[in-house]
C-alpha positions as CSV (number, residue, x, y, z in Angstrom):
1,M,90.6,136.1,-48.4
2,N,89.0,136.1,-51.8
3,V,86.1,133.9,-53.0
4,R,88.3,131.3,-54.7
5,A,90.4,130.8,-51.6
6,A,87.3,130.5,-49.4
7,R,85.9,127.9,-51.8
8,L,89.0,125.8,-51.8
9,T,89.1,125.9,-47.9
10,T,85.5,124.7,-47.8
11,Q,86.2,121.9,-50.2
12,A,89.2,120.7,-48.1
13,L,87.2,120.7,-44.9
14,A,84.4,118.8,-46.6
15,A,86.8,116.2,-47.9
16,T,88.4,115.8,-44.4
17,C,84.9,115.3,-42.8
18,G,84.1,112.7,-45.5
19,V,87.3,110.7,-44.8
20,L,86.6,110.7,-41.0
21,L,83.0,109.6,-41.6
22,L,84.2,106.7,-43.7
23,L,86.7,105.7,-41.0
24,L,84.0,105.7,-38.4
25,V,81.8,103.5,-40.5
26,A,84.7,101.1,-41.1
27,Q,85.4,100.8,-37.3
28,Y,81.8,100.3,-36.6
29,A,81.7,97.5,-39.1
30,G,84.5,95.7,-37.3
31,L,87.8,97.1,-38.6
32,G,90.5,96.7,-36.0
33,R,88.7,94.4,-33.6
34,G,91.4,91.7,-33.8
35,Y,94.1,94.0,-32.3
36,H,94.7,94.0,-28.5
37,W,97.5,94.6,-25.9
38,D,99.8,91.7,-25.4
39,A,99.3,90.3,-21.8
40,A,102.4,89.9,-19.6
41,S,103.6,86.4,-19.1
42,A,102.6,85.0,-15.7
43,D,106.0,83.4,-15.2
44,S,107.9,86.7,-15.6
45,E,109.4,88.5,-12.5
46,D,107.5,91.7,-13.2
47,A,104.2,90.0,-13.2
48,K,105.0,88.4,-9.9
49,A,106.1,91.7,-8.3
50,L,103.2,93.9,-9.4
51,P,100.4,92.3,-7.2
52,N,102.5,92.8,-4.1
53,I,103.8,96.3,-4.8
54,D,101.4,97.9,-2.3
55,Q,102.0,95.4,0.4
56,R,105.7,96.0,0.9
57,A,106.7,98.6,3.5
58,P,108.8,101.4,2.3
59,Q,112.4,101.2,3.3
60,M,114.6,104.2,3.8
61,P,118.2,104.0,2.9
62,A,120.8,104.2,5.6
63,A,121.8,107.6,7.0
64,G,125.3,107.2,5.6
65,A,123.8,107.4,2.1
66,F,123.2,111.1,2.6
67,A,126.7,111.9,3.9
68,A,127.7,113.5,0.6
69,I,124.7,115.8,0.6
70,D,125.4,116.9,4.2
71,A,129.0,117.6,3.4
72,H,128.2,119.5,0.2
73,P,124.7,121.2,0.6
74,L,122.9,121.8,-2.6
75,F,121.6,125.2,-1.7
76,N,124.9,126.8,-0.8
77,E,126.7,128.5,-3.6
78,D,130.1,127.4,-2.4
79,R,128.8,123.9,-1.5
80,A,130.3,124.3,1.9
81,P,128.5,123.2,5.2
82,S,126.7,126.0,7.0
83,P,128.3,127.2,10.2
84,Q,126.8,125.8,13.4
85,E,127.7,128.7,15.8
86,G,124.4,130.5,15.2
87,A,122.3,127.4,15.9
88,A,124.2,126.7,19.2
89,A,123.6,130.3,20.3
90,D,119.9,130.0,19.5
91,D,119.6,126.7,21.4
92,A,121.2,128.2,24.6
93,A,118.4,129.7,26.7
94,P,119.0,133.3,27.7
95,P,119.5,133.8,31.5
96,S,116.3,135.0,33.1
97,N,116.2,137.7,35.7
98,P,114.6,137.1,39.1
99,L,110.9,137.8,39.3
100,N,110.4,141.2,40.9
101,V,106.7,142.0,41.0
102,Q,104.0,142.6,43.6
103,L,100.5,141.2,43.3
104,T,97.9,143.9,44.0
105,G,94.7,142.2,42.9
106,V,93.1,139.4,40.9
107,I,90.0,139.0,38.6
108,I,88.6,135.5,38.2
109,D,85.5,135.1,35.9
110,E,84.6,131.5,35.8
111,V,81.7,132.0,33.4
112,N,83.8,133.6,30.7
113,H,87.0,131.7,31.7
114,V,88.9,134.9,32.3
115,R,91.7,135.1,34.8
116,V,93.6,138.4,35.2
117,A,96.4,139.3,37.6
118,M,97.0,143.0,38.5
119,L,100.7,143.5,39.3
120,L,103.2,146.2,40.1
121,D,106.4,145.8,38.1
122,K,108.9,146.8,40.7
123,A,111.8,146.8,38.2
124,R,110.0,149.5,36.1
125,N,107.7,150.9,38.8
126,L,104.7,150.4,36.5
127,P,101.3,148.8,37.0
128,V,100.7,145.8,34.8
129,S,97.6,143.7,34.0
130,L,98.2,140.2,32.6
131,K,95.9,137.4,31.5
132,V,96.9,133.8,31.8
133,G,99.5,133.0,29.1
134,M,100.8,136.5,28.8
135,P,104.5,137.3,29.6
136,L,105.9,140.3,31.4
137,E,107.7,143.0,29.5
138,G,111.2,144.4,29.8
139,D,113.9,142.6,31.7
140,Q,111.4,140.1,33.1
141,A,110.1,139.0,29.7
142,A,111.2,135.4,30.4
143,W,108.5,135.1,33.0
144,T,105.0,134.1,31.9
145,L,101.8,134.0,33.9
146,V,100.5,130.4,33.9
147,D,97.8,130.4,36.6
148,V,95.8,132.8,38.8
149,K,94.3,131.7,42.1
150,P,92.2,133.8,44.6
151,R,95.3,135.1,46.4
152,V,98.2,133.8,44.3
153,A,99.7,134.4,40.8
154,V,101.9,131.6,39.4
155,F,104.7,132.4,36.9
156,R,107.0,130.2,34.9
157,N,110.2,131.1,33.0
158,A,112.0,129.7,30.0
159,T,113.8,127.1,32.1
160,A,110.5,125.7,33.5
161,E,111.1,127.3,36.9
162,T,107.9,128.4,38.7
163,S,107.4,131.2,41.2
164,E,104.3,132.1,43.2
165,V,103.5,135.7,44.1
166,E,101.0,136.1,47.0
167,L,98.6,139.0,47.3
168,E,99.9,141.6,49.7
169,T,97.5,143.4,52.1
170,S,97.8,146.5,54.2
171,T,96.3,145.0,57.4
172,A,99.6,145.2,59.3
173,A,99.8,148.9,58.7
174,A,96.2,149.4,59.8
175,K,96.8,147.4,63.0
176,A,99.9,149.4,64.0
177,P,99.2,151.7,66.9
178,Q,99.2,155.4,66.0
179,P,101.1,157.7,68.3
180,K,98.9,160.0,70.3
181,P,99.5,163.7,69.8
182,V,100.9,165.6,72.8
183,A,99.2,168.9,73.4
184,G,101.4,171.9,73.2
185,R,104.2,170.0,71.3
186,S,105.0,170.0,67.6
187,P,106.1,166.8,65.8
188,A,109.8,167.9,66.3
189,G,109.2,168.3,70.0
190,R,109.2,172.1,70.1
191,P,106.5,173.9,72.1
192,V,103.7,175.4,70.0
193,A,102.1,178.7,70.9
194,A,98.4,178.3,71.9
195,P,95.8,180.6,70.3
196,P,94.5,183.5,72.4
197,G,91.9,182.5,75.0
198,T,93.0,178.9,75.2
199,P,93.6,177.7,78.8
200,P,97.0,176.3,79.6
201,V,97.8,172.7,79.0
202,G,96.9,170.4,81.8
203,T,94.3,172.7,83.4
204,A,90.5,172.0,83.1
205,P,88.4,174.7,81.5
206,A,86.8,177.2,83.9
207,P,83.1,176.6,84.4
208,P,80.7,179.4,83.2
209,P,79.6,181.9,85.9
210,A,76.3,181.1,87.6
211,S,74.8,184.5,86.8
212,A,75.0,183.9,83.0
213,G,72.6,180.9,83.3
214,G,70.2,182.9,85.5
215,D,70.1,185.9,83.1
216,L,69.4,183.6,80.1
217,A,66.5,181.9,81.9
218,K,65.0,185.3,82.8
219,R,65.2,186.5,79.2
220,I,63.5,183.3,78.0
221,E,60.7,183.6,80.6
222,E,60.1,187.3,79.7
223,R,59.9,186.5,76.0
224,R,57.4,183.7,76.6
225,R,55.3,186.1,78.7
226,Q,55.3,188.7,76.0
227,M,54.3,186.2,73.4
228,R,51.4,185.0,75.5
229,E,50.2,188.7,75.9
230,D,50.4,189.3,72.2
231,A,48.4,186.2,71.5
232,E,45.7,187.1,74.1
233,R,45.5,190.6,72.6
234,N,45.0,189.4,69.1
235,R,42.3,187.0,70.3
236,N,40.3,189.7,72.0
237,G,40.4,192.1,69.1
238,P,41.7,195.7,68.8
239,P,41.2,198.1,71.8
240,P,38.0,200.3,71.8
241,G,39.6,203.5,70.7
242,G,41.7,201.9,67.9
243,S,39.1,202.7,65.2
244,D,38.8,206.4,66.1
245,K,42.6,206.8,66.0
246,N,42.7,205.2,62.5
247,K,40.0,207.6,61.3
248,K,41.9,210.7,62.4
């Protein structure tokens, strides 16, 4: 842009500002004050309906008014109704397998509101730990843990059927009498050879000979007497000729 063009642009902007300033002064002086919006007639139907437009309850058209839209959906390319077989299949609840678990323990934490059931999934032979609201896995996924009691776990399936599983204990096995082993018999009933020196089955062990007890008592008495003599000798000091023997 040269100097002449810049000067012309400046003059045009100055003229525009002058015209706008004159228009502002004219409006401030009272130009255009006699013009206003024409008020609606009070007797017209529109004027009567406007104050009550928010007080009327909305009215939906009848269901038959949308029959054409249902018959020719707007979002289908061929404008044909969508097939309903998939929806019917989804609505049908899948058959649930019977509950096949064993309750092995429970964890109830009332402070933290935690309830856990420790189970054995017999269908898969796997240990499982579930919190309240968690479902099982595999073929028993339709069963969900809904409650845990001190000795009972409550499950519910997709058809609102409930099942309670009680805690199983091994007290019956502990109370069962154990068979007493028979001496000289193997579990299959065959005789077992006894180790050497073992007395025959059904006979009492032979008592030790009387002489063995007497010899032991004599040896104990002799040892005690020798210890007393040694103690007496150490208390009286070495014998008189002991120092001469050490010198030689």
